[in-house]
C-alpha positions as CSV (number, residue, x, y, z in Angstrom):
1,M,0.0,-0.1,-0.2
2,T,1.3,3.3,-1.0
3,T,0.0,6.7,0.9
4,K,0.9,10.2,1.4
5,I,1.2,12.0,4.8
6,R,-2.0,14.6,5.0
7,K,-2.1,17.6,6.9
8,I,-4.1,17.4,10.1
9,G,-4.5,20.5,11.6
10,N,-1.1,21.2,13.6
11,S,-0.2,17.6,13.1
12,S,0.0,15.1,10.2
13,G,-1.4,11.6,9.4
14,I,-1.8,8.8,7.0
15,I,-5.1,7.1,5.9
16,I,-5.2,3.1,6.3
17,N,-7.2,1.9,3.9
18,K,-10.1,-0.8,5.1
19,K,-8.8,-4.3,3.7
20,M,-5.3,-3.4,5.7
21,L,-7.3,-2.4,9.1
22,E,-9.3,-5.8,8.5
23,A,-6.5,-7.6,8.3
24,L,-4.6,-6.7,11.3
25,N,-8.3,-6.5,13.2
26,I,-7.9,-3.1,14.0
27,E,-10.8,-1.2,14.6
28,P,-11.9,2.8,14.9
29,K,-10.7,3.9,18.5
30,D,-8.5,0.8,19.0
31,E,-4.7,2.3,20.6
32,L,-1.9,1.4,18.9
33,Q,1.8,1.7,19.1
34,L,3.9,3.3,17.1
35,Y,7.8,3.0,17.1
36,V,11.0,3.8,15.2
37,E,13.3,1.0,14.1
38,G,16.1,2.1,11.8
39,D,14.3,3.4,8.9
40,K,10.6,2.0,9.6
41,I,7.9,3.4,11.4
42,L,5.9,0.4,13.0
43,I,2.4,0.4,13.9
44,K,1.5,-2.3,16.7
45,K,-2.4,-2.5,18.1
46,I,-2.3,-2.4,21.9
47,V,-3.6,-5.9,23.1
48,E,-4.8,-6.3,26.8
49,P,-6.3,-9.4,26.7
50,R,-7.5,-8.7,30.8
51,K,-8.5,-5.3,30.6
52,N,-11.1,-4.6,32.5
53,W,-12.0,-8.4,34.0
54,E,-11.9,-7.5,37.3
55,E,-14.8,-5.1,36.7
56,Q,-16.2,-7.3,34.7
57,F,-15.9,-10.2,37.6
58,L,-16.9,-7.9,40.1
59,K,-20.4,-7.2,38.2
60,A,-20.9,-10.8,37.6
61,G,-20.5,-11.4,41.6
62,S,-17.6,-13.8,40.8
63,L,-15.1,-11.9,42.9
64,K,-16.8,-12.4,46.6
65,D,-14.8,-14.1,49.0
66,D,-17.0,-15.1,51.3
67,E,-16.5,-18.7,50.7
68,E,-13.8,-20.7,53.2
69,I,-11.2,-22.3,51.3
70,I,-11.5,-26.1,51.4
71,E,-8.2,-27.9,51.8
72,F,-7.8,-31.4,51.2
73,P,-5.1,-33.1,52.8
74,N,-3.1,-35.8,51.2
75,D,-0.4,-38.5,52.1
76,F,2.2,-36.4,49.9
77,D,1.5,-33.0,51.9
78,D,2.0,-35.1,55.3
79,E,4.8,-37.2,54.6
80,E,6.8,-36.2,51.5
81,W,6.4,-32.3,50.9
82,T,9.2,-30.4,52.8
83,W,7.9,-27.1,54.0
């Protein structure tokens, strides 16, 4: 793909075509990381797989610590494991 730098206010930008965005699973409002490697500008989508998990678990009631931890004693713990 070839594109030109375009003036956007006091900055500049590029247009990335739809097919390329779809191939990389990039959507509007996704955060991207840009960095320079030699004479190249690399663009990488920031992926945070666990972002907002705690909030979602709290909404689902999965983070309640009201249950006692149940221990299951076994011979290995008592006889072989060194504490």
